[in-house]
C-alpha positions as CSV (number, residue, x, y, z in Angstrom):
1,M,5.4,12.0,-54.3
2,N,3.0,12.5,-57.1
3,T,0.2,10.2,-57.0
4,D,-0.1,10.0,-60.5
5,T,3.5,9.3,-62.2
6,P,3.0,5.4,-61.3
7,L,-0.3,6.0,-64.0
8,L,2.2,8.1,-65.7
9,F,5.0,4.9,-66.5
10,D,2.6,3.3,-67.3
11,Q,0.9,4.3,-69.7
12,A,4.0,5.6,-71.4
13,I,5.9,1.3,-71.2
14,T,2.6,0.1,-72.8
15,Q,2.8,2.4,-75.6
16,C,6.7,0.8,-75.6
17,R,5.1,-2.8,-74.6
18,E,2.1,-2.7,-77.8
19,I,5.5,-2.1,-80.4
20,F,7.6,-4.4,-79.2
21,E,5.0,-7.4,-78.7
22,K,3.6,-6.2,-82.5
23,K,7.8,-6.3,-83.8
24,T,8.2,-9.5,-82.1
25,Y,5.2,-11.5,-83.8
26,D,7.1,-10.2,-87.0
27,Y,10.8,-10.5,-86.4
28,G,10.9,-12.9,-83.7
29,T,14.1,-12.8,-81.2
30,A,16.1,-11.8,-83.7
31,W,17.5,-9.5,-81.1
32,R,18.4,-12.2,-79.5
33,I,22.1,-11.9,-81.6
34,L,22.8,-9.0,-80.7
35,R,25.9,-8.8,-78.2
36,P,25.3,-6.2,-74.9
37,I,28.0,-4.1,-76.6
38,S,26.0,-3.8,-80.1
39,I,22.7,-3.0,-78.0
40,T,24.3,-0.2,-76.3
41,D,25.1,1.3,-80.1
42,Q,22.2,1.1,-81.2
43,I,20.4,3.1,-78.3
44,F,23.4,5.7,-79.2
45,I,22.0,5.6,-82.4
46,K,18.9,6.6,-81.3
47,A,19.9,8.9,-79.4
48,Q,22.1,10.4,-81.0
49,R,19.5,11.3,-84.0
50,I,17.6,12.8,-80.7
51,R,20.0,15.9,-80.5
52,S,20.1,15.9,-84.0
53,L,16.7,16.2,-84.6
54,E,16.3,18.0,-81.3
55,E,19.1,21.3,-82.8
56,K,18.3,20.9,-86.5
57,Q,14.7,21.2,-86.3
58,E,14.9,19.5,-88.8
59,N,13.4,15.5,-90.4
60,K,14.0,14.4,-93.6
61,V,13.7,10.7,-92.3
62,G,10.5,11.1,-90.9
63,E,10.7,8.8,-87.6
64,S,9.1,11.0,-85.1
65,I,11.6,11.5,-81.6
66,E,8.6,9.6,-80.1
67,N,9.7,6.7,-81.4
68,E,13.2,7.1,-81.3
69,F,12.6,7.3,-77.2
70,I,10.2,4.4,-77.9
71,G,13.2,2.4,-79.3
72,I,15.6,3.7,-76.5
73,V,13.3,2.0,-73.7
74,N,13.0,-1.5,-76.2
75,Y,16.4,-1.5,-76.7
76,C,16.5,-1.1,-73.6
77,V,15.0,-4.4,-72.2
78,I,16.0,-6.2,-74.3
79,A,19.5,-5.3,-73.1
80,L,17.9,-5.6,-69.6
81,I,16.6,-9.6,-71.5
82,Q,20.2,-10.3,-72.5
83,L,22.5,-9.5,-69.4
84,E,19.9,-12.6,-68.0
85,L,20.7,-14.5,-70.7
86,E,23.0,-16.8,-71.6
87,A,24.5,-17.0,-74.9
88,S,23.7,-20.7,-75.0
89,D,20.5,-20.7,-74.7
90,D,17.8,-20.5,-77.6
91,M,17.8,-17.4,-80.2
92,E,14.3,-18.1,-80.6
93,M,11.6,-17.3,-78.1
94,D,8.0,-18.3,-77.5
95,P,6.8,-14.7,-77.5
96,S,4.7,-15.1,-73.8
97,L,7.6,-15.6,-72.8
98,V,9.8,-12.3,-74.3
99,L,6.4,-10.9,-73.5
100,K,6.9,-12.3,-69.3
101,H,10.3,-11.3,-69.2
102,Y,9.8,-7.4,-71.0
103,D,7.7,-7.1,-68.5
104,T,9.9,-7.7,-65.5
105,K,12.1,-5.6,-66.5
106,A,9.9,-3.0,-66.8
107,D,8.5,-3.6,-63.5
108,M,12.0,-3.9,-62.2
109,C,12.6,0.1,-63.9
110,K,9.5,1.1,-62.6
111,Q,10.6,1.0,-58.4
112,L,13.8,2.3,-59.4
113,M,12.1,5.4,-61.1
114,T,9.9,5.6,-58.1
115,T,12.3,4.8,-55.7
116,K,14.2,8.0,-57.7
117,N,11.6,10.2,-58.0
118,H,11.0,9.6,-54.3
119,D,14.7,11.1,-53.6
120,Y,15.0,13.4,-56.1
121,G,10.9,15.1,-55.2
122,E,10.0,14.6,-59.2
123,A,13.1,16.8,-60.5
124,W,11.6,14.6,-64.1
125,R,8.8,17.2,-64.0
126,D,10.6,20.6,-65.0
127,M,13.4,18.9,-66.6
128,R,13.2,19.7,-70.9
129,V,12.9,16.6,-72.9
130,S,16.6,17.6,-74.8
131,T,17.9,16.3,-71.4
132,Y,16.4,13.4,-71.4
133,T,18.5,12.8,-74.7
134,D,21.5,14.7,-73.3
135,L,21.4,12.0,-70.2
136,I,21.3,8.7,-72.7
137,L,23.4,9.9,-74.0
138,M,25.6,10.7,-71.2
139,K,25.4,6.3,-69.4
140,I,25.8,5.4,-73.3
141,L,29.0,6.5,-73.2
142,R,29.1,5.3,-69.4
143,T,27.7,2.0,-70.3
144,K,31.2,2.0,-73.3
145,Q,33.4,2.7,-71.0
146,I,32.2,0.4,-68.9
147,E,32.3,-2.1,-71.2
148,D,35.3,-1.6,-72.7
149,K,36.3,-2.3,-69.0
150,G,35.0,-5.9,-68.8
151,G,32.4,-4.8,-66.7
152,K,34.8,-4.3,-64.1
153,T,34.0,-0.9,-61.8
154,L,35.9,0.1,-58.8
155,I,33.0,3.0,-57.2
156,S,29.9,2.9,-60.4
157,E,26.7,1.0,-60.6
158,G,26.7,-1.5,-63.3
159,I,25.6,-1.8,-66.8
160,D,22.0,-3.3,-66.0
161,A,21.8,0.0,-64.0
162,N,22.3,1.9,-66.7
163,F,19.9,0.4,-69.0
164,S,18.0,1.0,-66.3
165,D,18.4,4.7,-65.8
166,M,18.4,5.0,-69.7
167,L,14.2,4.0,-69.5
168,N,13.7,5.8,-67.3
169,Y,14.3,9.2,-68.9
170,A,13.5,7.4,-72.1
171,I,10.2,7.0,-70.1
172,F,10.1,10.6,-68.9
173,A,10.3,12.0,-72.4
174,L,7.3,10.6,-74.3
175,I,5.1,11.6,-71.0
176,R,6.7,15.0,-71.6
177,I,6.3,14.7,-75.7
178,N,2.7,13.0,-75.5
179,D,1.3,15.2,-72.6
180,F,0.2,12.6,-70.1
181,Y,-0.6,15.2,-67.3
182,K,0.7,19.4,-67.9
183,N,2.0,20.8,-65.9
């Protein structure tokens, strides 16, 4: 495995975390009101917008594809946190606790990425950014299917695994967009 991949992950997740931290300052944890199915839909909206921008190659709103991938990363972290918390837990959380949760979920996804990267031989480095978009959209559709079945699966990974994979695909896209490494 390329030894700079964990470093590249850290650079990209730091970029996402900084925005998450600022939004937590501005909005608190208003996202706590969202059910996991609503978070899935928010990620879908962002991924669908990325795909639309990739296909039309015209941006009328002004938000960049990079910002949408950052949003996907942060919504995936939110989803993973929400899956862990109870609906009866406090809606407003202390910012330092929220960031601790963020770091825990980011570290979990980094470990998953490292494990899969070993087995897949860093194939992500040769993939197009548009493929990450399609993979995220596929994972969203899978997640919706699992959610519609009450979270029950016969053989497939659960909802949390799909959010972790979406986060990692978005991180790979950010690395490629920001050209953190030279191919």
